[in-house]
C-alpha positions, 0 to 999 in steps of 0.5 A, a space after each residue: 499500499 504504501 508504494 502505491 501512496 509514494 507513486 500516487 503522490 508524484 503523479 498528483 504532484 505532476 498534475 499539480 504542476 501542470 494543470 494550474 500552470 495551463 490555466 495560469 497561461 490561459 490567464 496570461 493570454 487573455 490578459 493582453 499577453 503582459 505577463 502575469 497580472 497579479 492584481 487581475 488574477 486576484 480581482 478575477 479570483 474574488 468576482 463571483 461567491 463561488 470563486 471567492 469560496 475556493 480561493 478563501 478554501 485554498 488559502 486557509 488549506 494551504 496555510 495550515 497544510 505549510 505550517 504542517 510541512 514545516 513542523 512534520 519535515 523537521 520532526 521526521 528529519 525528511 530530506 528536502 521538505 523545504 524544497 516543497 514549500 518552494 515548490 509551493 511558491 513558485 510553481 503551485 501548492 497542488 504541486 509542492 504538497 504532493 511532493 512533500 507527501 512523497 518524500 514523508 512516506 519515503 521517510 516513513 518507510 525508511 524508519 520503519 525499516 530500520 526499526 525493523 531491523 533494530 527489533 530483530 534478535 542481534 539488531 542495533 541497540 538504540 
């Protein structure tokens, strides 16, 4: 099951990089090709009650998940946890979040293997 999660999170990260940026590129093309208009993007994200709901849901969920990434990454000593925060900011939260979950699952698998070795007769004494 763990391998399914590990690979599933990578697939979600890939989709999380492609699909939001596909929409971002469409937005930039519709914005006179002048690059990324942040104020226009925020304005568009708040035009309807539905878009406001999604925007607010994302910002609150992403904020909570970001705090968890930082604390969980340090607690489990996940290698490269901080890179996922950079991905959240530079690519998309939909990419960085699943990348962290991928790295976390790999770390948990590693810790399980280490614990299994230590629990065997003649294993390392901790």
